[in-house]
C-alpha positions as MATLAB code, in Angstrom:
seq = 'MTEGGDRRVRRTRRNLTEALTDLILERGYEAITVQDILDRADIGRSTFYAHFRDKEALLLSCFDDLRDDLRRDLDAMTPGVEPHDPGQPSIAVFAHAYRHRRVYRALCGRHGGNIVYGHLHTLVAHALRMHLAPHLAASGSPIPAEAMAEFYTSGLLGILTWWVNQGFPHGPAHVAQMYGAMANPGIAAAIGRPSDAETRPTISNASRH';
ca = [
     107.316   97.482  155.434;
     109.121  100.023  157.615;
     111.944   99.062  159.950;
     109.611   99.621  162.904;
     107.034   97.379  161.271;
     109.633   94.677  160.722;
     110.586   94.811  164.386;
     106.949   94.518  165.440;
     106.441   91.504  163.187;
     109.568   89.796  164.528;
     108.533   90.566  168.116;
     105.030   89.205  167.547;
     106.297   86.018  165.947;
     108.895   85.567  168.693;
     106.262   86.013  171.409;
     103.997   83.468  169.773;
     106.839   80.959  169.370;
     107.889   81.365  172.994;
     104.292   80.940  174.152;
     103.922   77.788  172.075;
     107.210   76.378  173.409;
     106.232   77.053  177.017;
     102.858   75.407  176.566;
     104.244   72.322  174.832;
     106.703   71.780  177.672;
     103.871   72.137  180.179;
     101.058   70.223  178.468;
     102.225   68.602  175.250;
     101.390   69.838  171.751;
      98.109   67.997  171.236;
      96.486   69.541  174.332;
      97.115   73.147  173.254;
      94.561   75.358  171.518;
      95.106   78.587  169.613;
      93.313   80.397  172.445;
      95.855   79.006  174.919;
      98.648   80.466  172.793;
      96.895   83.835  172.518;
      96.367   84.017  176.271;
      99.986   83.142  177.033;
     101.412   85.555  174.433;
      98.848   88.283  175.245;
      98.117   88.697  171.543;
      94.761   89.146  169.830;
      93.196   86.546  167.581;
      93.266   88.784  164.502;
      96.978   89.417  165.019;
      97.656   85.688  165.257;
      95.791   84.909  162.049;
      97.570   87.731  160.252;
     100.740   85.654  160.676;
      99.643   82.003  160.890;
      96.664   80.035  159.642;
      96.652   77.705  162.682;
      98.832   76.335  165.484;
     100.511   73.850  163.160;
     101.723   76.676  160.912;
     103.176   78.388  163.982;
     104.821   75.123  165.012;
     106.451   74.568  161.629;
     107.657   78.170  161.413;
     110.149   77.300  164.160;
     112.107   75.394  161.521;
     112.148   78.017  158.763;
     115.719   78.979  159.559;
     116.799   75.329  159.551;
     115.590   75.031  155.958;
     117.568   78.163  155.105;
     120.675   76.808  156.893;
     120.476   73.543  154.970;
     120.063   75.372  151.680;
     123.074   77.589  152.406;
     125.203   74.581  153.320;
     124.293   72.812  150.100;
     124.719   75.912  147.937;
     128.185   76.454  149.417;
     129.376   73.051  148.196;
     131.220   73.103  144.872;
     129.163   71.304  142.205;
     130.814   68.202  140.818;
     133.458   68.061  143.528;
     133.191   65.200  145.992;
     133.005   66.564  149.536;
     135.201   65.197  152.306;
     132.046   64.421  154.262;
     129.101   63.243  152.115;
     126.846   63.538  155.169;
     127.654   67.221  155.623;
     124.023   68.461  155.595;
     123.588   66.732  158.959;
     125.903   69.289  160.549;
     123.338   72.027  159.945;
     120.646   69.987  161.708;
     122.662   69.386  164.876;
     123.949   72.965  164.971;
     120.407   74.304  164.610;
     119.148   72.029  167.398;
     121.933   73.144  169.717;
     121.280   76.837  169.058;
     117.590   76.307  169.807;
     117.822   73.708  172.559;
     114.723   74.841  174.416;
     112.600   74.745  171.275;
     113.881   71.275  170.389;
     113.192   70.003  173.907;
     109.606   71.059  173.390;
     109.148   70.100  169.770;
     111.388   67.081  169.210;
     111.589   65.535  172.644;
     109.006   63.646  174.652;
     106.556   66.574  174.628;
     106.368   67.023  170.866;
     104.282   65.140  168.374;
     104.504   63.375  165.048;
     104.022   66.647  163.170;
     107.495   67.877  164.076;
     109.135   64.570  163.232;
     107.378   64.452  159.871;
     108.333   68.028  159.045;
     111.973   67.499  159.981;
     112.025   64.262  157.992;
     110.798   66.074  154.890;
     113.350   68.896  155.283;
     116.336   66.666  155.925;
     115.439   63.968  153.383;
     115.097   66.599  150.665;
     118.464   68.141  151.571;
     120.232   64.774  151.616;
     118.562   63.647  148.391;
     119.639   66.793  146.543;
     123.139   66.485  147.995;
     123.682   62.788  147.270;
     121.951   62.459  143.885;
     124.809   63.803  141.707;
     127.416   61.704  143.525;
     125.357   58.525  143.160;
     124.688   59.268  139.496;
     128.347   60.010  138.762;
     129.449   56.760  140.375;
     126.819   54.692  138.587;
     125.425   53.480  141.903;
     122.327   51.279  141.573;
     120.906   52.750  144.794;
     118.276   55.469  144.149;
     119.045   58.775  145.840;
     115.546   58.790  147.342;
     116.112   55.435  149.050;
     119.499   56.423  150.450;
     118.178   59.786  151.648;
     115.267   58.104  153.434;
     117.566   55.592  155.111;
     120.050   58.146  156.389;
     117.390   60.669  157.365;
     115.779   58.103  159.660;
     119.158   57.460  161.268;
     119.904   61.153  161.663;
     116.554   61.875  163.288;
     116.990   58.879  165.567;
     120.312   60.304  166.799;
     118.737   63.770  167.091;
     115.829   62.474  169.186;
     118.203   60.532  171.442;
     120.377   63.620  171.872;
     117.419   65.855  172.738;
     115.917   63.396  175.213;
     119.297   62.897  176.883;
     119.517   66.640  177.505;
     122.169   67.467  174.862;
     125.053   65.676  176.630;
     127.532   66.520  173.836;
     128.142   69.488  171.580;
     126.797   69.488  167.998;
     130.198   68.802  166.434;
     130.595   65.628  168.489;
     127.100   64.382  167.637;
     127.657   65.163  163.947;
     130.866   63.123  164.105;
     129.006   60.242  165.763;
     126.466   60.303  162.966;
     129.190   60.589  160.330;
     131.119   57.664  161.770;
     128.043   55.502  161.237;
     126.701   57.028  158.032;
     129.755   57.845  155.929;
     131.085   54.313  155.330;
     127.773   53.301  153.780;
     127.552   56.449  151.688;
     131.175   56.041  150.620;
     130.535   52.442  149.556;
     127.485   53.474  147.538;
     129.410   56.109  145.571;
     132.536   53.996  145.247;
     134.690   56.165  147.491;
     137.458   54.559  149.579;
     136.469   54.261  153.216;
     139.867   53.929  154.849;
     141.102   55.356  158.110;
     142.062   58.630  156.462;
     138.586   59.336  155.152;
     136.551   58.171  158.140;
     135.547   60.897  160.615;
     137.106   60.579  164.039;
     135.312   61.322  167.275;
     137.577   63.368  169.473;
     137.121   64.337  173.103;
     137.632   67.942  172.066;
     134.377   67.891  170.093;
     132.227   66.806  173.019;
     131.375   70.355  174.027;
];
């Protein structure tokens, strides 16, 4: 595809995403039809279906870059070396939400639906499972990585939903530290890592913004 074609594709997808976000904030996801999105974006039906099979595919495309961010974060970690923060993949989630606050208000706040929550749960649980599995195995922990990932994913998404519905009162670093302060002691215990004052994350006023 030519550079001009790439720009047109990006512009079309951006227009559709913005139309979807606007409509969710106005009406809620369940009340929206594909025709509503087409009318708001001023895009033809054939163009829409050239990019997305339905409105749910458009909805989930909003999180494609989050999946890529999580993968990059995990790939950047040195294999076999215990990270300072075993909950580090959560940082990517909060940073992504803060960069795309308007989208998250629409999709993860009171206006969104169970589809978004389920999709985010799958993304984050997979990232945490892949991240924690080698550490749990190396420590001989009896806790399955799948169980721990499910537990901490539910907590992370609970904090995320609270943060979104409160209007993002703190910066992403502060919220990630809040989550880490609650999550890391349990993870540390499961992998046999000391959980003393030096290894626990601290929540500083400087990280609130």
